[in-house]
C-alpha positions in Angstrom: 0.0 0.0 0.0 1.1 3.6 -0.7 1.8 6.4 1.7 -1.1 8.3 3.2 -0.8 11.9 4.3 -2.8 13.2 7.3 -3.1 16.9 8.1 -3.6 17.5 11.8 -2.5 15.6 14.9 -5.7 16.1 16.9 -8.0 13.1 17.7 -9.4 12.9 14.2 -6.0 12.9 12.5 -4.4 10.6 14.9 -7.3 8.2 14.9 -7.3 8.0 11.1 -3.5 7.6 11.1 -3.9 4.7 13.6 -6.5 3.0 11.4 -4.5 3.6 8.2 -1.3 2.2 9.8 -3.3 -0.8 11.1 -4.4 -1.5 7.6 -0.8 -1.5 6.3 -0.5 2.0 4.9 2.6 4.1 5.4 1.5 7.3 7.1 2.9 10.8 7.5 1.1 13.2 9.9 1.7 16.9 9.3 1.1 19.1 12.4 1.8 22.8 12.8 2.6 22.8 16.5 3.9 20.6 19.3 2.1 17.4 20.1 -0.4 17.5 21.8 -1.1 20.9 20.3 -2.2 23.1 23.2 -4.3 25.2 20.7 -6.0 22.2 19.1 -9.7 21.5 19.5 -8.8 18.1 20.9 -6.5 19.2 23.7 -7.9 19.9 27.1 -8.2 17.8 30.2 -11.6 16.3 29.3 -14.0 15.3 26.5 -17.3 13.6 27.2 -19.0 10.5 25.9 -22.7 9.9 26.4 -25.7 8.5 24.7 -28.1 11.4 25.3 -28.3 13.1 22.0 -31.7 14.8 21.6 -33.2 14.0 18.2 -29.9 12.9 16.7 -30.5 9.2 17.2 -27.9 8.3 14.6 -25.2 9.7 16.8 -26.8 8.2 19.9 -26.5 4.7 18.3 -23.0 5.5 17.0 -21.8 5.8 20.7 -21.9 2.0 21.1 -19.5 1.7 18.1 -17.4 4.5 19.6 -17.0 2.6 22.9 -15.8 -0.5 21.0 -13.3 1.6 19.0 -12.0 3.3 22.2 -11.4 -0.1 23.7 -9.2 -0.9 20.8 -7.3 2.4 21.1 -6.8 1.8 24.8 -5.5 -1.7 24.2 -3.1 -0.3 21.6 -1.7 2.5 23.8 -1.5 0.3 26.9 -3.6 2.6 29.2 -7.2 3.5 29.8 -7.6 7.3 30.2 -11.3 7.2 30.9 -13.5 7.7 33.9 -17.1 6.4 34.0 -19.2 9.0 35.7 -22.8 8.7 34.4 -24.8 11.6 33.0 -27.1 13.9 34.9 -29.4 15.9 32.5 -31.3 18.8 34.0 -34.4 20.8 32.8 -35.7 24.1 34.1 -39.2 25.3 33.8 -41.7 23.8 31.3 -40.0 21.3 29.0 -41.3 21.4 25.4 -41.8 18.1 23.6 -39.1 19.1 21.1 -36.6 20.2 23.7 -33.2 18.4 23.9 -34.0 17.0 27.3 -37.4 15.6 26.4 -36.2 14.1 23.0 -33.1 12.6 24.6 -35.2 10.9 27.3 -37.6 9.5 24.8 -34.9 8.2 22.5 -32.9 6.6 25.4 -36.0 4.8 26.6 -37.0 3.7 23.0 -33.5 2.2 22.6 -33.7 0.4 26.0 -31.0 2.5 27.8 -31.2 2.5 31.5 -32.2 5.9 32.9 -33.6 7.1 36.2 -36.1 10.0 36.5 -35.3 12.4 39.3 -37.6 15.0 40.8 -36.2 18.3 42.2 -36.6 17.0 45.7 -34.6 13.9 45.0 -31.9 15.9 43.2 -31.3 17.9 46.3 -30.8 14.8 48.3 -28.7 12.9 45.8 -26.5 15.8 44.8 -25.9 18.2 47.7 -23.8 20.5 45.6 -26.8 21.1 43.3 -29.3 23.9 43.8 -32.6 22.3 42.7 -34.7 25.5 42.8 -35.7 26.5 39.3 -35.4 22.9 38.0 -38.5 21.0 36.9 -37.1 17.6 35.9 -34.0 15.6 35.6 -32.8 12.1 34.6 -29.7 10.1 35.4 -28.1 7.7 33.0 -25.4 5.4 34.5 -23.5 4.9 31.2 -21.3 7.8 30.1 -18.1 9.4 31.2 -15.0 11.4 30.7 -12.3 10.8 28.2 -8.9 12.3 29.3 -8.4 14.2 26.1 -4.8 15.5 26.5 -3.6 12.2 27.9 -5.2 10.3 25.0 -3.8 12.5 22.3 -0.3 12.3 23.8 -0.4 8.5 24.3 -1.8 7.9 20.8 0.8 10.1 19.3 3.6 8.2 21.1 2.2 4.9 20.0 2.0 5.9 16.4 5.5 7.2 16.4 6.8 4.0 17.9 5.1 1.9 15.2 6.7 3.9 12.4 4.2 6.7 11.6 6.2 9.7 10.5 5.4 13.1 12.0 6.4 16.3 10.2 6.1 19.7 12.0 5.0 22.1 9.4 2.2 24.6 8.6 0.1 24.0 5.6 -0.8 27.0 3.5 -2.7 25.3 0.7 -4.4 22.0 -0.2 -4.6 20.3 -3.6 -7.3 17.6 -3.2 -6.9 16.2 -6.7 -3.2 15.5 -6.2 -3.5 14.6 -2.5 -0.9 17.3 -1.8 -0.1 20.1 0.7 1.7 23.3 0.1 3.8 24.2 3.2 4.7 27.6 4.6 8.4 27.1 3.7 7.5 26.8 0.0 7.8 23.0 -0.2 5.1 20.6 -1.4 4.3 17.2 0.0 1.9 14.6 -1.3 0.8 11.0 -0.9 -1.5 8.4 -2.4 -4.2 9.7 -0.2 -4.7 12.9 1.9 -6.9 13.3 5.0 -7.6 16.9 6.1 -8.3 17.0 9.8 -7.2 20.5 10.5 -9.9 21.4 13.1 -10.8 25.1 13.2 -8.0 25.9 10.7 -9.7 23.8 8.0 -12.1 26.5 6.7 -9.1 28.8 6.1 -7.4 26.2 3.9 -10.6 25.0 2.1 -12.7 27.8 0.7 -15.5 25.4 -0.2 -15.7 24.3 3.4 -15.8 27.9 4.8 -19.5 28.3 3.7 -20.4 25.4 5.9 -18.0 25.3 8.8 -16.8 28.2 11.0 -14.3 28.5 13.8 -16.1 29.2 17.2 -14.4 30.6 20.3 -15.6 28.7 23.3 -15.0 29.5 27.0 -14.0 27.0 29.7 -13.8 27.9 33.4 -12.2 25.7 36.0 -13.5 26.0 39.6 -12.5 24.9 43.0 -15.5 23.7 45.0 -15.9 24.8 48.6 -14.6 22.2 51.2 -18.1 21.0 52.1 -18.8 19.9 48.5 -15.5 18.5 47.3 -16.1 14.9 48.3 -19.6 14.9 46.6 -18.2 16.5 43.5 -15.4 13.8 43.3 -18.2 11.2 42.8 -20.5 13.3 40.7 -21.8 12.6 37.2 -21.2 14.9 34.3 -24.0 17.5 34.2 -25.8 18.6 31.0 -28.1 21.6 31.3 -28.7 22.3 27.6 -31.7 24.6 27.5 -32.8 26.4 24.4 -32.0 29.7 26.2 -28.3 28.8 26.6 -26.9 25.8 28.2 -23.8 24.7 30.0 -22.1 21.4 30.9 -20.1 20.5 34.0 -17.3 18.0 34.2 -16.6 16.5 37.7 -13.0 16.6 39.0 -11.9 13.1 38.0 -8.4 11.5 37.7 -6.7 14.5 39.2 -8.3 17.1 36.9 -10.3 20.1 38.0 -14.1 20.8 38.0 -14.8 22.4 34.6 -17.7 24.4 33.4 -18.2 24.8 29.7 -20.5 26.9 27.4 -22.8 24.8 25.2 -23.7 27.9 23.1 -21.6 28.5 20.0 -20.0 32.0 19.6 -19.2 31.3 15.9 -16.7 34.1 16.1 -13.0 34.5 16.3 -9.9 33.0 14.6 -8.2 29.8 15.6 -4.9 31.8 15.9 -6.4 34.1 18.5 -5.1 34.3 22.0 -6.5 31.7 24.4 -6.8 33.7 27.6 -10.4 34.4 28.4 -11.5 38.0 29.3 -13.4 38.7 32.5 -16.5 39.3 30.4 -16.2 35.9 28.7 -15.6 34.2 32.0 -18.5 35.9 33.7 -20.8 35.0 30.8 -20.5 31.2 31.4 -20.5 31.6 35.2 -23.9 33.4 34.9 -25.3 30.3 33.3 -23.8 27.7 35.7 -23.6 29.3 39.1 -27.3 29.5 39.7 -27.3 25.7 39.5 -24.7 25.4 42.3 -25.5 25.5 46.0 -23.2 27.9 47.9 -22.1 29.3 44.5 -20.4 32.3 46.1 -17.9 29.9 47.8 -16.6 28.5 44.5 -13.2 29.9 43.5 -12.3 30.5 39.8 -9.0 28.7 39.2 -8.6 29.4 35.5 -10.6 30.7 32.5 -9.5 30.1 28.9 -10.8 29.7 25.4 -10.6 26.8 23.0 -11.9 26.7 19.4 -14.4 24.4 17.8 -15.1 23.9 14.1 -18.9 24.4 14.0 -21.4 23.2 11.4 -24.7 24.9 11.6 -26.7 21.7 12.3 -23.9 20.1 14.3 -23.6 17.4 11.7 -20.1 16.1 10.9 -18.6 16.9 7.5 -16.6 13.8 6.6 -16.6 13.5 2.9 -14.4 13.2 -0.2 -13.0 16.3 -1.9 -11.6 14.0 -4.6 -11.1 10.3 -5.1 -7.8 10.7 -3.2 -8.7 13.3 -0.5 -11.2 13.3 2.4 -12.0 16.2 4.8 -13.0 15.6 8.4 -14.5 18.8 9.9 -17.6 20.4 11.5 -17.3 18.5 14.8 -19.0 21.3 16.7 -17.6 20.3 20.1 -19.1 16.8 20.2 -16.8 14.9 17.8 -14.0 13.8 20.1 -16.0 10.8 21.4 -16.2 9.5 17.9 -12.6 10.0 16.9 -11.5 6.3 16.6 -14.8 5.1 15.0 -14.6 7.9 12.4 -10.9 7.2 11.8 -11.6 3.6 11.1 -14.5 4.5 8.7 -12.3 7.0 6.8 -9.4 4.5 6.5 -11.8 1.8 5.2 -13.5 4.2 2.8 -10.3 5.3 1.1 -9.9 1.8 -0.3 -13.6 1.1 -1.0 -15.7 3.3 -3.3 -19.0 1.9 -1.9 -18.0 2.8 1.7 -16.9 6.2 0.5 -20.3 6.9 -1.1 -22.0 6.1 2.2 -19.5 7.9 4.4 -20.9 11.4 4.3 -24.5 10.5 5.3 -23.4 8.2 8.1 -20.9 10.7 9.5 -23.7 13.4 9.4 -25.8 11.2 11.7 -27.8 9.0 9.3 -27.6 5.8 11.2 -29.4 3.9 8.4 -26.1 3.9 6.5 -24.0 2.3 9.3 -23.8 -1.1 7.7 -22.4 0.4 4.5 -19.6 2.2 6.4 -18.6 0.0 9.3 -15.1 -1.5 8.7 
């Protein structure tokens, strides 16, 4: 088999490199920064994996495939950077039938996933750090947890390098899909039999045809230190999803030595991936205004750090994984929820590069059309 070229050493690029190398391809990964890239969309302490997906039942069902693919990655890298926490979904006020909370609960039950309904009174008893006032409903799903993103990217990078994958530190300034080639900032050109573009929030700049569908989005993360009376409870807490239509947030419990993290589920759809990553006081306070009303003794929480990361956002949050030519595939538009699917998407892309039928089915399946799963699965 010939050499494959992968642009980007985030979870999508590394997962695809892993699958290509496993299939016998020679692989070169081009990455503009150090590995793990601290500016990359894949690189923070945590990323979440869970079945609750609103009306996106294709992605809900893809999670089972993702777990299986993660098991294979963990076996390959010789460690398991994952903590099972469960998922606590919250709803405030009246919950419309079309709301994320209501559609997630219906879909989970229809697919026979175990969930437990919780009233506000029971919430206050089960989770003493939670302020139940203002909540109308909740459910708890025991399956779901935290992927240690930075550790995973670092370990997978080391594993690939040890098995002969070549890494080239260089910045791409142009892409030639027809020739599976990259133009680099030093004026040189590099090509392969196949090219996979997994450049995260930098991809729209490199591919004008993608820029009409995918935009970089500056997202704010805040790390908090809980007050002493809530630290033990938080250490055993589930992830929290409060994804209201008015503007939601998520909370990641402090697992495996990491901090308690609050993130903004809204998309800014502004900024440039080369922007600074320090968060302003205004940005920090914006996400705290969403999350702190849900926390008991909120005034006692201390802000440890606030910073920005960048997503590559597609308007309907549907992944853009499709051919740009018969030799080139783009992986983009992961909208903050793609990390959990990195290894299963990497396997699918690697298989599709050598199989036209799979390539034809790949875009619909990656966009959440579960009906095409059999045509794509490797």
